[in-house]
C-alpha positions in Angstrom: 16.6 18.7 34.1 15.0 15.2 34.1 11.2 15.3 33.9 9.7 14.6 37.2 6.1 14.7 38.4 4.1 14.2 41.6 0.4 13.9 42.4 -0.8 15.2 45.8 -4.1 15.9 47.5 -4.9 19.4 48.8 -7.4 19.3 51.7 -10.1 21.8 52.5 -10.2 23.7 55.8 -12.9 24.8 58.1 -12.8 27.3 60.9 -14.1 25.8 64.2 -14.1 29.3 65.5 -13.3 32.8 64.1 -13.2 36.1 65.8 -12.4 39.5 64.1 -10.4 41.3 66.8 -9.6 44.7 65.2 -8.9 46.7 62.1 -5.2 47.1 61.4 -3.4 50.3 60.2 -2.5 48.4 57.0 -6.2 47.9 56.2 -6.3 44.2 57.0 -8.3 42.8 59.9 -6.8 41.1 62.9 -8.3 37.8 63.8 -8.2 34.8 66.0 -9.2 31.4 64.7 -9.1 27.6 65.1 -8.2 26.1 61.8 -9.1 22.5 61.0 -8.5 20.4 57.8 -11.2 18.1 56.5 -11.2 15.2 54.0 -12.5 17.1 50.9 -9.7 17.4 48.4 -8.5 19.0 45.2 -6.0 16.8 43.2 -2.8 18.6 42.3 -0.2 17.4 39.8 3.1 19.2 39.6 5.7 18.3 36.9 9.1 19.7 36.0 8.7 20.0 32.3 8.7 22.6 29.5 9.7 26.2 30.1 8.3 28.8 32.6 5.3 28.1 34.7 2.0 26.8 33.4 -1.1 26.2 35.5 -4.2 24.4 34.2 -7.3 24.7 36.3 -10.3 25.4 34.1 -11.4 29.1 34.3 -8.8 29.7 37.0 -5.9 28.7 34.7 -2.8 30.8 34.3 -1.2 33.5 36.5 -4.4 34.4 38.2 -4.2 31.2 40.1 -2.7 31.2 43.6 -0.9 28.0 42.8 0.9 29.8 39.9 1.9 32.5 42.3 3.2 29.9 44.8 5.4 28.3 42.1 6.8 31.6 41.1 7.6 32.5 44.7 9.3 29.2 45.2 11.4 29.5 42.1 12.5 33.0 43.0 13.6 31.9 46.5 15.2 28.7 45.1 17.4 30.6 42.6 18.2 33.5 45.0 19.6 30.9 47.5 21.9 29.5 44.8 20.3 26.1 44.3 20.3 26.4 40.6 17.6 26.9 37.9 14.4 24.9 37.3 13.4 25.6 33.6 9.7 24.7 33.8 6.9 23.8 36.1 3.5 22.5 35.0 0.6 22.5 37.4 -2.7 20.7 36.8 -5.5 21.0 39.3 -8.7 19.0 39.5 -11.1 21.0 41.6 -13.5 19.4 44.1 -13.4 22.1 46.8 -15.9 24.8 45.8 -14.8 28.4 45.3 -16.0 31.4 47.4 -16.9 29.0 50.2 -14.5 29.8 53.0 -12.8 26.4 52.6 -9.4 27.6 51.4 -9.3 25.6 48.2 -7.1 28.0 46.4 -4.8 28.4 49.4 -4.5 24.7 49.9 -3.7 24.2 46.2 -0.9 26.8 46.6 0.5 25.2 49.7 0.5 21.8 48.1 2.3 23.2 45.0 5.0 24.5 47.4 5.4 21.1 49.0 5.4 19.2 45.7 8.0 21.5 44.0 10.2 21.3 47.1 10.1 17.5 47.1 10.7 17.2 43.4 13.8 19.4 43.8 15.1 17.3 46.7 13.8 19.3 49.7 16.2 22.2 49.5 13.9 24.5 51.5 13.2 23.9 55.2 9.6 24.1 56.6 10.3 27.6 57.9 11.5 28.7 54.5 8.4 27.2 52.8 6.3 29.0 55.4 7.8 32.3 54.4 7.0 31.5 50.8 3.4 30.6 51.8 2.9 33.8 53.7 3.5 35.7 50.4 0.6 33.8 48.9 -2.1 34.8 51.5 -2.9 34.1 55.1 -4.6 30.7 54.7 -1.7 29.3 52.5 0.6 29.4 55.5 -1.8 27.3 57.6 -2.4 24.9 54.7 1.2 23.8 54.6 0.6 21.5 57.5 -3.1 21.7 58.2 -4.5 19.8 61.1 -5.7 21.7 64.2 -4.0 25.1 64.6 -4.5 28.4 66.3 -4.2 31.4 64.0 -3.9 35.1 64.8 -2.7 38.4 63.3 -3.9 38.1 59.7 -4.0 34.3 60.2 -0.2 33.7 59.5 0.8 33.6 63.2 0.3 29.9 63.8 0.5 27.6 66.8 -0.3 23.9 66.8 -3.1 22.8 69.1 -4.0 19.4 70.4 -5.4 17.6 67.4 -9.1 17.6 67.2 -10.8 14.2 67.6 -11.9 12.6 64.4 -15.4 14.0 63.8 -18.0 13.4 61.1 -18.8 16.7 59.4 -21.6 17.5 57.0 -20.4 20.3 54.7 -22.9 22.3 52.6 -22.3 24.9 49.9 -25.3 27.2 49.1 -25.8 28.3 45.5 -24.3 31.7 46.0 -20.6 32.2 47.0 -19.2 35.0 49.1 -16.5 37.5 48.2 -14.1 37.7 51.2 -13.6 41.4 50.5 -17.4 42.0 50.5 -17.8 40.0 53.7 -15.3 42.1 55.6 -16.7 45.4 54.1 -20.1 44.4 55.6 -18.5 43.5 58.9 -17.0 46.9 59.1 -20.5 48.4 58.7 -22.3 46.1 61.1 -20.1 43.8 63.0 -18.5 43.9 66.4 -14.9 42.9 67.4 -14.5 39.8 69.6 -11.9 37.4 70.9 -11.7 33.7 71.4 -10.9 31.9 74.6 -7.7 30.1 73.6 -7.3 28.3 76.9 -10.8 26.9 76.8 -10.3 25.6 73.2 -7.0 24.1 74.2 -8.6 22.2 77.0 -11.7 21.0 75.1 -9.5 19.8 72.2 -7.1 18.0 74.6 -10.1 16.2 76.2 -11.6 15.3 72.8 -15.0 16.5 74.0 -17.0 16.6 70.7 -20.3 17.8 72.1 -18.5 20.7 73.8 -16.6 21.5 70.6 -20.1 21.8 69.0 -21.2 24.2 71.7 -18.1 26.4 71.2 -18.4 26.9 67.5 -18.5 30.7 66.8 -17.9 33.1 64.0 -18.6 36.8 64.4 -18.6 37.3 60.6 -21.8 35.4 60.3 -24.3 38.2 61.2 -22.9 40.4 58.4 -22.7 37.6 55.8 -26.2 36.4 56.6 -27.5 39.7 55.2 -25.4 39.2 52.1 -26.5 35.5 51.5 -29.6 34.7 53.6 -29.4 31.0 52.5 -26.4 30.6 54.8 -28.6 31.4 57.8 -31.3 29.0 56.5 -28.7 26.2 56.1 -27.3 26.7 59.6 -30.8 26.4 61.0 -31.5 23.2 59.0 -28.4 21.6 60.3 -29.2 22.5 63.9 -32.8 21.3 63.5 -31.5 18.1 62.0 -29.6 17.3 65.2 -26.1 18.5 64.6 -24.1 19.0 67.8 -23.1 22.4 66.4 -23.2 24.2 63.0 -21.2 27.2 61.7 -20.4 29.2 58.6 -16.7 28.5 57.7 -14.5 31.5 57.4 -16.1 34.3 55.4 -18.6 31.8 53.8 -20.6 30.7 52.1 -20.1 27.0 53.1 -21.7 25.9 56.4 -20.7 22.8 58.3 -22.4 20.7 61.0 -20.9 18.2 63.5 -22.9 15.0 63.2 -23.0 12.0 65.4 -22.3 9.5 62.6 -22.5 8.9 58.9 -26.1 7.4 59.2 -27.3 10.7 60.6 -25.4 12.6 57.9 -27.1 10.5 55.1 -30.5 11.3 56.6 -29.7 15.0 56.7 -28.4 15.0 53.1 -31.8 13.8 51.9 -33.4 16.7 53.8 -31.0 19.1 52.2 -31.8 17.7 48.7 -35.5 18.1 49.4 -34.8 21.8 50.3 -32.9 22.3 47.1 -29.3 22.2 48.5 -27.4 19.9 46.1 -23.8 20.6 47.0 -22.9 18.8 50.2 -20.3 16.3 51.4 -19.8 13.9 54.3 -16.3 14.3 55.5 -14.1 13.7 58.5 -11.6 15.9 60.3 -8.0 15.0 59.5 -4.7 15.5 61.2 -1.7 17.6 60.1 0.6 16.3 57.4 4.3 15.8 57.9 6.5 18.0 55.8 
């Protein structure tokens, strides 16, 4: 096969709201969430070259990387459907999205690899078929195929597009310590309470593009458990609210925290405060819309 390559950006996600609704018989947790992509990106290069699958991503290189698993899943489906054989796929990932942050960096990389391989192969798989591949790579990967503003439930793989969120300036902060998703849910089981989101309320506030109201609705019932695991997350959230954010929240299972700010000028002032407090990992980003695939 002729050598082909493609560079793509893999955006981070935040959760504008997250509710753990129940504990399922299979051991997973049921949830309801509002997913939203933001303009913080990993850079992913996918090339048809060599033999087998190779994945280069620093300490996350090789078959431990979710992007490697995504490529393997795609190739299995591609061959099973009779499209032929792709001898080799080489993946190179430049990381900007921090790990153990609740920002779906690994899931977004995996989703981007699925899209890139499909395009390099001439788009043999439909979106629905790519979605089935993505679901095998974890709940956030399914969302990350399109991104934008989506409702998620079940384990996060039952998705529904929502009115796109208005463009918002977001200050995103990562504390020094990360959070293991498994540990976050274990603590929730010991201390947390199940909850639900008001989907109709979210639909209306997104449709009306009411940014202050979005800030008021931010909610994550994993926070109380994770605050005990990483107290810095609670400190960060308080700093963002004291600095004038319209709302602040831990994203997913943490440890990143985001605040909705009025404008970039306010964000720059708050970044200086964060630096004075010893929080060096922060980004000014904007919400972004779904990508077309």
